[in-house]
BAMAR-176312 format. One line per field, with one value per residue (C-alpha): x, y, z; residue in one letter; residue number from 1. Coordinates in pm, 1 decimal. Each point is the difference from the previous one (the first is absolute). Example, Ala and Ser with C-alpha at 12.3 -4.5 7.8 and 13.67 -1.06 7.14 Angstrom:
2
east <- (1230.0 / 137.0) $
north <- (-450.0 / 344.0) $
up <- (780.0 / -66.0) $
code <- (A / S) $
pos <- (1 / 2) $
//
This chain:
411
east <- (0.0 / 130.1 / 90.1 / -296.8 / -236.7 / 143.7 / -123.7 / -5.8 / 374.8 / 53.2 / -213.5 / 180.3 / 333.9 / -131.6 / -176.8 / 297.5 / -72.4 / 67.7 / -191.0 / 165.7 / 110.6 / 59.1 / -363.8 / -83.4 / -258.5 / 95.1 / -72.1 / -274.9 / 148.9 / -277.4 / 181.8 / -148.7 / 331.5 / 363.3 / 315.4 / 327.3 / 335.4 / 159.6 / -212.4 / 162.3 / -174.1 / -347.8 / 43.9 / 152.2 / -318.3 / -217.8 / 209.9 / -49.6 / 369.2 / -58.9 / -289.6 / -95.9 / 268.6 / 253.5 / -192.7 / -132.3 / -363.8 / -166.9 / -374.8 / -256.7 / -194.4 / 315.0 / 160.2 / -62.5 / 237.3 / -277.5 / -191.9 / 326.1 / 78.7 / -344.5 / 53.3 / 327.2 / -175.6 / -274.4 / 255.9 / 166.6 / -334.4 / -66.9 / 359.5 / 23.4 / 297.6 / -193.1 / -346.9 / -180.9 / -323.8 / -294.9 / -310.4 / -224.1 / -5.4 / -170.9 / 273.7 / 258.9 / -187.1 / -61.2 / 365.6 / 113.9 / -239.4 / 71.7 / 375.0 / -5.3 / -253.9 / -36.6 / -291.7 / -94.1 / 155.9 / -176.8 / -29.5 / -99.9 / -177.3 / -176.1 / -376.3 / -47.1 / 155.9 / -102.3 / -275.4 / 214.5 / 272.4 / -262.7 / -140.7 / 349.6 / 84.1 / -342.9 / -124.0 / 242.0 / 316.5 / -168.9 / -186.6 / 284.4 / 314.2 / -93.8 / 132.8 / -206.4 / -32.0 / -98.1 / -153.1 / 61.8 / -17.2 / 344.6 / 4.8 / -12.2 / 359.6 / -92.0 / -270.6 / 248.8 / 241.9 / -271.3 / -94.8 / 352.4 / 56.6 / 278.8 / -107.6 / -25.3 / 219.9 / -123.5 / -155.5 / -192.1 / -158.5 / -85.3 / 179.0 / -334.2 / -292.4 / -249.4 / -255.3 / 3.2 / 324.7 / 146.6 / 376.9 / 224.0 / 271.0 / 268.2 / 293.2 / -185.7 / -106.4 / 353.9 / 141.9 / -245.2 / 66.7 / 376.1 / -31.1 / -180.5 / 213.1 / -305.8 / 3.8 / -228.9 / -161.9 / -173.9 / -228.4 / 86.5 / -239.9 / -191.2 / 307.1 / 287.7 / 268.8 / -205.9 / 114.4 / 313.4 / -69.0 / 344.0 / 166.9 / -237.3 / 103.3 / -215.2 / 161.1 / -219.5 / -209.8 / -255.2 / -187.6 / -279.8 / 163.2 / -346.3 / -87.9 / 191.7 / 328.3 / -165.8 / -230.5 / -202.1 / -220.3 / 131.7 / 222.9 / 28.3 / 316.8 / 154.1 / 340.7 / 175.4 / 282.9 / 232.2 / 344.1 / 199.3 / -23.5 / -378.5 / -55.7 / 237.7 / -199.7 / -316.8 / 175.9 / 157.9 / -27.2 / -126.1 / -210.5 / -43.7 / -369.5 / 67.2 / 191.7 / -200.6 / -352.3 / 79.7 / -164.0 / 236.4 / -14.0 / 1.5 / 306.7 / -216.8 / -188.6 / 331.3 / 120.4 / -320.4 / 7.3 / 360.8 / -113.7 / -258.3 / 249.4 / 168.4 / -328.0 / -135.3 / 120.1 / -190.9 / -313.7 / 7.6 / 44.3 / -298.7 / -221.5 / 79.4 / -51.8 / -346.2 / -105.4 / 96.5 / -195.0 / -309.3 / 15.4 / 23.5 / -301.3 / -202.8 / 84.5 / -106.3 / -342.6 / -29.0 / 28.3 / 162.0 / 323.0 / 319.4 / 338.2 / 339.5 / 90.4 / -279.8 / 104.0 / -317.4 / 122.4 / 102.0 / 339.9 / 78.5 / 285.4 / 143.3 / 2.9 / 145.8 / 292.3 / 56.2 / -71.5 / 211.4 / -177.4 / 84.6 / -272.6 / -299.2 / -227.0 / -127.2 / -255.4 / -286.7 / -277.0 / -317.8 / -344.1 / -256.0 / -346.0 / -190.6 / -122.7 / 91.8 / -306.6 / 108.7 / 358.9 / -128.5 / -231.5 / 282.2 / 239.7 / -267.8 / -44.8 / 374.2 / 68.3 / -308.4 / -111.6 / 307.1 / 281.9 / 202.1 / 156.4 / -72.6 / -176.3 / 273.8 / 228.5 / 375.5 / 178.3 / 289.1 / -153.9 / 34.5 / -378.1 / -194.3 / -120.1 / -278.7 / -134.3 / -206.1 / 262.7 / -221.3 / -178.1 / 300.7 / 370.3 / -68.8 / -294.7 / 209.7 / -5.6 / -277.2 / -246.5 / 143.3 / 357.6 / -105.7 / -166.3 / 312.3 / 215.6 / -222.7 / -127.1 / -357.9 / -259.1 / 4.0 / 376.3 / 91.5 / 367.9 / 121.3 / 332.6 / 34.0 / 111.2 / 214.4 / -192.4 / -201.6 / 42.1 / -47.8 / -278.0 / -178.7 / 7.0 / -109.1 / -297.4 / -104.7 / 36.5 / -185.4 / -284.7 / -36.1 / -3.1 / -274.9 / -202.2 / 7.2 / -88.7 / 337.5 / 58.5 / -188.4 / 85.9 / 174.5 / -235.2) $
north <- (0.0 / 346.2 / 255.3 / 221.2 / -286.2 / -81.2 / 253.4 / -258.2 / -53.6 / 374.8 / 27.3 / -289.6 / 171.3 / 317.3 / -141.9 / -43.2 / 278.2 / -126.1 / 124.7 / 216.4 / -302.3 / -238.8 / -92.0 / -164.2 / 272.5 / 365.2 / 221.0 / 260.8 / 347.1 / 191.4 / 332.0 / 307.5 / 186.2 / -110.7 / 113.3 / 88.1 / -59.8 / 310.3 / 317.1 / 83.5 / -301.9 / 152.5 / 281.9 / -254.8 / -208.1 / 307.5 / 87.7 / -347.9 / -84.9 / -292.8 / -240.0 / -361.4 / -132.9 / 150.5 / -119.1 / 350.1 / 58.4 / 326.1 / -25.7 / -275.7 / 186.0 / 13.0 / -343.8 / -269.2 / -301.7 / -260.3 / 159.2 / 42.4 / -372.9 / -98.9 / 241.0 / -170.8 / -337.6 / 138.1 / 168.0 / -339.5 / -158.3 / 254.6 / 25.7 / 374.5 / 191.2 / 127.5 / 14.1 / 159.5 / -86.1 / 225.2 / -18.9 / -123.0 / -85.1 / 330.3 / 184.6 / -171.8 / 82.0 / 360.5 / 49.3 / -124.7 / 226.2 / 308.3 / -45.5 / -48.0 / 270.6 / 369.4 / 236.1 / 3.9 / -338.6 / -292.9 / -377.8 / -275.8 / -276.0 / -325.1 / 45.7 / -297.3 / 52.6 / -31.8 / 247.1 / 184.4 / 52.8 / 116.9 / 252.2 / 128.5 / 59.6 / 96.2 / 229.4 / 68.1 / 99.5 / 230.3 / 174.9 / 26.1 / 5.4 / 82.9 / -336.6 / -155.7 / -358.9 / -161.9 / -344.7 / -235.7 / -367.0 / -96.9 / -299.4 / 233.3 / 126.7 / 241.5 / 150.9 / 40.1 / 174.3 / 233.0 / 100.4 / 117.0 / 375.3 / 242.9 / 11.7 / -377.9 / -102.8 / -352.5 / -307.8 / -200.2 / -343.0 / -306.6 / -318.9 / -181.5 / 238.3 / 33.2 / -149.3 / -105.1 / -202.7 / 139.5 / -41.5 / 295.1 / -57.9 / 146.7 / -47.0 / 181.2 / 279.5 / 25.5 / 34.1 / 280.3 / 171.5 / -9.3 / 134.3 / 303.3 / 26.1 / -50.1 / -234.2 / -302.0 / -84.0 / -334.8 / -105.1 / -367.2 / -69.4 / -277.6 / -191.2 / -2.1 / -251.3 / -90.3 / 314.8 / 205.4 / 330.8 / 150.5 / -302.0 / 54.9 / 364.8 / 204.0 / 280.4 / -3.0 / -271.6 / 49.1 / -253.3 / 7.2 / -221.2 / -36.1 / -261.8 / -316.3 / 101.1 / 53.1 / -294.9 / 32.4 / 309.7 / 119.5 / 295.2 / 286.2 / 85.0 / 100.4 / 9.7 / 187.1 / -179.1 / 182.1 / 148.1 / 121.7 / 358.1 / -16.8 / -153.9 / 252.1 / 277.5 / -134.2 / 32.5 / 341.5 / 221.0 / 294.6 / -131.8 / -376.6 / -94.7 / -306.1 / 224.2 / 323.5 / -146.4 / -260.7 / -326.1 / -196.6 / -376.8 / -110.2 / -215.0 / -269.0 / -37.4 / -15.7 / -276.2 / -201.0 / 40.5 / -118.2 / -331.8 / -46.4 / 26.2 / -342.6 / -184.9 / 237.1 / -236.5 / -293.2 / 207.2 / 149.2 / -342.3 / -137.8 / 302.4 / -48.3 / -376.4 / 28.5 / 300.2 / -177.9 / -313.9 / 192.0 / 213.6 / -311.8 / -155.2 / 321.1 / 17.7 / -365.0 / 99.9 / 256.2 / 298.9 / 332.0 / -34.3 / 196.5 / -122.1 / 54.6 / -366.7 / -103.6 / -31.1 / 189.0 / 311.0 / 283.7 / 38.8 / -364.3 / -16.6 / 331.8 / -104.9 / -338.1 / 185.1 / 243.5 / -198.7 / -209.8 / -337.0 / -121.4 / 219.2 / -65.0 / 245.1 / 202.2 / -38.9 / 203.4 / -81.3 / 175.1 / -142.1 / 207.7 / -106.5 / 266.3 / 242.8 / 152.4 / -160.9 / -346.5 / 62.9 / 102.4 / -301.5 / -238.9 / 158.3 / -11.1 / -373.5 / -65.4 / 180.3 / -54.0 / -346.7 / -175.2 / 158.0 / 16.5 / 337.2 / 358.1 / 289.3 / 255.3 / 227.0 / -56.1 / -311.2 / -233.1 / -130.7 / -367.4 / -34.6 / 89.3 / 361.2 / 102.9 / 335.1 / 143.7 / 232.4 / 257.9 / 86.3 / -32.8 / 24.8 / 165.1 / 211.0 / 319.1 / -39.6 / 152.6 / -236.1 / 92.2 / -68.5 / -332.4 / -92.7 / 91.1 / -200.8 / -307.3 / 11.1 / -123.8 / 35.2 / -374.4 / -44.0 / -191.7 / 11.2 / -298.6 / -20.5 / -375.7 / -113.6 / -292.1 / -131.1 / -318.8 / -244.2 / 83.7 / -257.9 / 135.3 / 354.1 / -111.1 / -190.6 / 313.7 / 219.1 / -239.1 / -33.6 / 378.8 / 24.1 / -263.3 / 168.7 / 328.0 / -154.4 / 64.0 / -365.8 / -328.4 / -298.2 / -289.1 / -284.9) $
up <- (0.0 / -87.2 / 265.5 / -85.6 / 83.1 / 340.6 / 257.9 / 278.9 / -15.6 / 8.1 / 313.4 / 167.8 / -47.3 / 164.9 / 304.0 / 235.3 / 248.4 / 351.3 / 300.8 / 263.0 / 204.2 / -290.4 / -58.0 / -331.1 / -59.2 / -23.8 / 298.2 / 13.6 / 27.0 / 174.1 / 41.4 / -161.3 / 17.6 / -11.7 / 173.1 / -166.1 / 168.6 / -148.2 / -19.1 / -333.2 / -152.5 / 34.9 / -253.8 / -238.7 / 24.0 / -54.8 / -302.9 / -143.3 / 26.3 / 235.8 / 42.0 / 62.6 / -233.6 / 240.5 / 307.2 / 69.1 / 93.5 / 88.9 / 59.6 / -44.0 / -265.2 / -212.7 / 32.3 / 260.7 / 17.3 / 13.0 / -288.0 / -188.0 / 33.7 / -129.0 / -287.7 / -89.4 / -15.9 / -225.2 / -225.3 / -37.7 / -86.3 / -272.6 / -120.0 / 66.2 / 135.3 / 299.2 / 154.2 / 288.2 / 174.1 / 75.8 / 214.2 / -284.6 / -366.8 / -78.9 / 192.0 / -218.6 / -322.3 / 104.8 / 90.4 / -341.6 / -186.7 / 208.7 / -22.2 / -374.0 / -86.1 / 75.1 / -57.0 / -367.4 / -75.0 / -161.5 / 52.2 / -241.2 / 191.0 / -73.9 / -22.5 / 233.7 / 342.4 / 362.8 / 91.1 / 252.8 / -261.0 / -248.2 / 250.0 / 80.4 / -365.7 / -131.8 / 277.2 / 285.5 / -186.9 / -256.4 / 283.5 / 250.7 / -215.2 / -358.1 / -122.2 / -281.5 / -119.6 / -329.4 / 48.1 / -292.7 / -92.2 / 127.3 / -235.3 / -299.7 / -20.9 / -280.0 / 219.9 / 283.2 / -236.2 / -133.4 / 355.0 / 85.5 / -21.6 / 85.6 / 366.6 / 50.3 / 290.6 / 77.4 / -160.4 / 259.7 / -17.7 / 201.9 / -99.3 / 15.9 / 0.1 / 282.5 / -46.5 / -366.1 / 20.9 / -322.8 / -11.9 / -87.8 / -260.7 / 225.0 / -242.0 / -279.3 / 235.4 / 133.4 / -350.8 / -74.2 / 332.9 / -50.8 / -354.5 / 142.9 / 316.9 / 221.1 / 303.3 / -2.3 / 335.0 / 53.3 / 283.9 / 49.9 / 288.2 / -182.7 / -115.3 / 251.1 / -107.5 / -308.6 / -180.2 / 57.5 / -178.6 / 68.2 / -157.2 / -292.7 / -40.8 / 238.1 / 200.5 / 311.5 / 165.9 / 275.7 / 210.6 / 246.8 / 262.7 / 152.4 / -260.5 / -99.4 / 159.8 / 339.4 / -57.6 / 320.4 / -53.6 / 335.8 / -91.5 / -246.8 / -191.0 / -330.2 / -166.7 / -279.6 / -181.2 / -237.8 / -48.4 / 297.9 / -127.1 / -30.3 / 343.3 / 155.7 / -166.4 / 165.0 / 337.3 / -64.3 / 307.9 / -202.8 / -288.2 / 51.3 / 28.2 / 215.6 / 238.8 / -10.3 / -11.3 / 263.9 / -121.3 / 223.2 / 44.3 / 360.8 / 82.3 / 162.1 / -328.6 / -186.7 / 232.5 / -45.4 / -376.4 / -11.8 / 149.9 / -278.7 / -286.9 / 39.2 / -59.7 / -265.8 / -279.3 / 149.6 / 45.9 / -350.2 / -158.9 / 192.0 / -69.1 / -367.3 / -0.8 / 149.6 / -207.2 / -322.1 / 87.5 / 110.2 / -315.5 / -216.9 / 170.5 / -27.7 / -367.7 / -33.5 / 129.8 / -278.9 / 233.7 / -90.3 / 194.3 / -57.4 / 120.8 / -165.8 / 42.4 / -237.4 / -362.9 / -88.9 / 186.5 / -233.4 / 166.9 / 73.0 / -252.2 / 118.1 / 364.3 / -93.1 / -158.7 / 287.0 / 315.2 / 230.4 / -33.5 / 350.7 / 152.1 / -223.9 / -178.8 / 294.7 / 274.2 / -144.5 / -242.8 / -105.5 / -66.4 / -189.0 / 113.8 / -192.7 / 263.7 / 333.1 / 156.6 / -110.7 / 114.9 / 343.1 / 20.0 / -88.0 / 249.5 / 269.7 / -55.5 / -15.5 / 326.8 / 212.9 / -107.8 / -142.0 / 207.1 / -322.9 / 75.8 / 100.8 / -169.0 / 52.2 / -196.3 / -22.6 / -118.8 / 72.4 / 323.5 / 92.6 / -24.6 / -313.1 / -27.0 / -239.2 / -117.5 / -282.2 / -141.7 / -171.1 / 323.1 / 230.9 / -84.9 / -337.3 / 115.2 / -28.2 / -378.8 / -208.2 / -164.2 / -339.4 / 111.5 / 150.9 / -327.7 / -198.9 / 239.9 / -27.6 / 358.6 / -34.6 / 280.3 / 71.1 / 5.7 / 314.8 / 98.4 / 195.8 / 183.6 / 37.6 / 344.5 / 109.4 / 302.4 / 2.4 / -286.2 / -365.4 / -34.1 / 306.4 / -138.8 / -344.9 / 142.3 / 190.8 / -308.5 / -227.8 / 252.7 / 15.6 / -379.7 / -19.1 / 276.2 / -191.6 / -335.6 / -159.0 / -79.5 / 35.1 / 214.6 / -170.4 / -90.1) $
code <- (M / S / A / R / M / N / P / V / E / R / M / A / N / T / R / H / E / F / G / E / H / G / G / V / N / M / S / I / E / A / S / S / T / F / T / V / I / D / P / E / T / M / P / E / I / F / A / G / Q / K / G / P / N / A / G / C / Y / L / Y / G / R / H / F / N / P / T / V / Y / N / L / S / R / Q / L / A / A / M / E / G / S / D / F / A / Y / C / A / A / S / G / M / A / A / I / S / A / V / V / M / Q / Q / C / N / A / G / D / H / I / V / C / S / D / T / V / Y / G / G / T / Y / A / L / L / K / E / F / L / P / L / K / C / G / I / S / T / S / F / V / D / I / G / D / I / D / A / V / Q / R / A / I / N / E / R / T / R / L / I / Y / T / E / S / C / S / N / P / T / L / R / V / A / D / V / P / A / L / A / D / L / A / K / S / R / A / I / P / L / A / V / D / N / T / F / T / P / L / I / L / N / P / I / D / L / G / A / D / I / V / V / H / S / L / T / K / F / I / G / G / G / S / D / M / I / G / G / V / V / C / G / S / S / D / F / I / Q / S / L / M / D / L / H / T / G / P / L / M / I / L / G / P / T / M / D / P / V / S / A / F / Q / L / S / L / R / L / P / H / L / P / V / R / M / A / E / H / G / R / R / A / L / E / I / A / R / R / L / Q / G / L / G / L / K / V / S / Y / P / G / L / E / S / H / T / D / H / T / L / L / A / R / L / R / C / P / D / Y / G / W / G / G / L / L / T / L / D / V / G / S / E / A / M / A / N / A / L / M / R / T / L / Q / N / E / Q / Q / F / G / Y / V / A / V / S / L / G / Y / F / D / T / L / M / S / C / S / G / S / S / T / S / S / E / M / T / D / D / D / K / R / K / A / G / I / S / P / G / L / L / R / M / S / V / G / I / T / G / S / L / E / Q / R / W / T / Q / L / E / S / A / L / I / A / N / G / L / C / V / A / A / A) $
pos <- (1 / 2 / 3 / 4 / 5 / 6 / 7 / 8 / 9 / 10 / 11 / 12 / 13 / 14 / 15 / 16 / 17 / 18 / 19 / 20 / 21 / 22 / 23 / 24 / 25 / 26 / 27 / 28 / 29 / 30 / 31 / 32 / 33 / 34 / 35 / 36 / 37 / 38 / 39 / 40 / 41 / 42 / 43 / 44 / 45 / 46 / 47 / 48 / 49 / 50 / 51 / 52 / 53 / 54 / 55 / 56 / 57 / 58 / 59 / 60 / 61 / 62 / 63 / 64 / 65 / 66 / 67 / 68 / 69 / 70 / 71 / 72 / 73 / 74 / 75 / 76 / 77 / 78 / 79 / 80 / 81 / 82 / 83 / 84 / 85 / 86 / 87 / 88 / 89 / 90 / 91 / 92 / 93 / 94 / 95 / 96 / 97 / 98 / 99 / 100 / 101 / 102 / 103 / 104 / 105 / 106 / 107 / 108 / 109 / 110 / 111 / 112 / 113 / 114 / 115 / 116 / 117 / 118 / 119 / 120 / 121 / 122 / 123 / 124 / 125 / 126 / 127 / 128 / 129 / 130 / 131 / 132 / 133 / 134 / 135 / 136 / 137 / 138 / 139 / 140 / 141 / 142 / 143 / 144 / 145 / 146 / 147 / 148 / 149 / 150 / 151 / 152 / 153 / 154 / 155 / 156 / 157 / 158 / 159 / 160 / 161 / 162 / 163 / 164 / 165 / 166 / 167 / 168 / 169 / 170 / 171 / 172 / 173 / 174 / 175 / 176 / 177 / 178 / 179 / 180 / 181 / 182 / 183 / 184 / 185 / 186 / 187 / 188 / 189 / 190 / 191 / 192 / 193 / 194 / 195 / 196 / 197 / 198 / 199 / 200 / 201 / 202 / 203 / 204 / 205 / 206 / 207 / 208 / 209 / 210 / 211 / 212 / 213 / 214 / 215 / 216 / 217 / 218 / 219 / 220 / 221 / 222 / 223 / 224 / 225 / 226 / 227 / 228 / 229 / 230 / 231 / 232 / 233 / 234 / 235 / 236 / 237 / 238 / 239 / 240 / 241 / 242 / 243 / 244 / 245 / 246 / 247 / 248 / 249 / 250 / 251 / 252 / 253 / 254 / 255 / 256 / 257 / 258 / 259 / 260 / 261 / 262 / 263 / 264 / 265 / 266 / 267 / 268 / 269 / 270 / 271 / 272 / 273 / 274 / 275 / 276 / 277 / 278 / 279 / 280 / 281 / 282 / 283 / 284 / 285 / 286 / 287 / 288 / 289 / 290 / 291 / 292 / 293 / 294 / 295 / 296 / 297 / 298 / 299 / 300 / 301 / 302 / 303 / 304 / 305 / 306 / 307 / 308 / 309 / 310 / 311 / 312 / 313 / 314 / 315 / 316 / 317 / 318 / 319 / 320 / 321 / 322 / 323 / 324 / 325 / 326 / 327 / 328 / 329 / 330 / 331 / 332 / 333 / 334 / 335 / 336 / 337 / 338 / 339 / 340 / 341 / 342 / 343 / 344 / 345 / 346 / 347 / 348 / 349 / 350 / 351 / 352 / 353 / 354 / 355 / 356 / 357 / 358 / 359 / 360 / 361 / 362 / 363 / 364 / 365 / 366 / 367 / 368 / 369 / 370 / 371 / 372 / 373 / 374 / 375 / 376 / 377 / 378 / 379 / 380 / 381 / 382 / 383 / 384 / 385 / 386 / 387 / 388 / 389 / 390 / 391 / 392 / 393 / 394 / 395 / 396 / 397 / 398 / 399 / 400 / 401 / 402 / 403 / 404 / 405 / 406 / 407 / 408 / 409 / 410 / 411) $
//
């Protein structure tokens, strides 16, 4: 396997951070402020001449040793020079955009992104900062090129779109971005380990650590991965958004997240194994299922070319049942009668999470934009869990489908 397809080995080589007394896990550095031995060191830190690489820390909002160590592990996973963690995925995304763009600048973005990202780019930034965004079909490279203008400072996409599961051709986008000297930022939340956008040519990668990387729906976090210069700019004492705006990750959360990374490969492989089998069985029933691992998926061949095969095709699928009312009825049966999973937003949990995207995580989008993006009223997004047995979960799902008239019982 080539180096670009081996993020797990990169992480393993970065994990050796001993605890204060030789513990096999790193220590939690709970200090908000840090001492210096020589007073002359402090102005050097403020001037950016010394920092964590030299063992120098100043203030917890700037760099914290525990958060810094988690960041190093995530940079290794993504193959970036550097990374730094934030309090949430939206904090990470916002920091990238606000560092890269000033008032009057322009962004080209995929027309299918998480609702919070859409609201940030469509409404918040034009109102508060005078930054505009053109939303385009990210799979149409010509359309992306046509949308670029003299004020474009960023191309932004999700590696696998939320919720429609369209796969971005990162190498093609990266070639275009480099030809126009514009950074390409990729949200890789849906496909950690499966895709490595930086290895594929992207400049910046963000994650919501709340999802698959956290795995337990018990903490909030985000990360930005990129070049050392870019990450340092995010932490600049004068103009860095991660420093000035203060979306700081708590060191206890960083410690807990660091313990989830070693078994992320096992979890992703199992999420993908189950999602593929459930998608195949749903397709066998003649239902309108979308999953990149199915040969019928528009981007199956693209993902097959770009992915690391050890970790499957992803843990999410969608099922279009025709209407919001039917989606709600099916989810009600699945949760309250079959104990198949939970009607809840988010994803990457060890149990299955279900939501009707158009009325929940994509509700910030206009009806017209949802239509253009292919988000129908009855589109049910399912983050397939890894608890119970596959056969148990399939029996529960099939029973709920039969109860709601979406399929018939086998003779």
